[in-house]
C-alpha positions, 0 to 999 in steps of 0.5 A: 500500499502506498502512504500517499493519500488518493481521490476517489478515482485513484488520483494522488491528492495534493496539498495546496501547500505544494504550490508547483504541484498545483500549478502544474495541475491548474496548467494541464486542466486549463489545457485540457479544457480548451481541447475540450471547447475546441472539439465541441465547437467543431460539432455543427447541427444537420439542419439549421433553423432559419429565422428572420426579424419579426419587430424590434421594439424597445431593444426586443427582437423577435425572431420566428421561423421562416415557417411562420407567417408574421402580420403586422400591425401598421396603425400609428397613435399619431394622426396628421 
């Protein structure tokens, strides 16, 4: 048996007082995370949904699928 404490996955536990080992773990973890992100950004949907802007009022943009018909009210509160 090893005298070093181990985590649930069998990996050796590292004390935060061991700064060099902590830096190494953080660096490899961040680089591995970037690899995961890069791999996930390669994924593309087989079919993209197409949207159009139906209205933009007060900074709110309503996106409606192209398959839906949009009826726009053109009435105005101002009269000439």
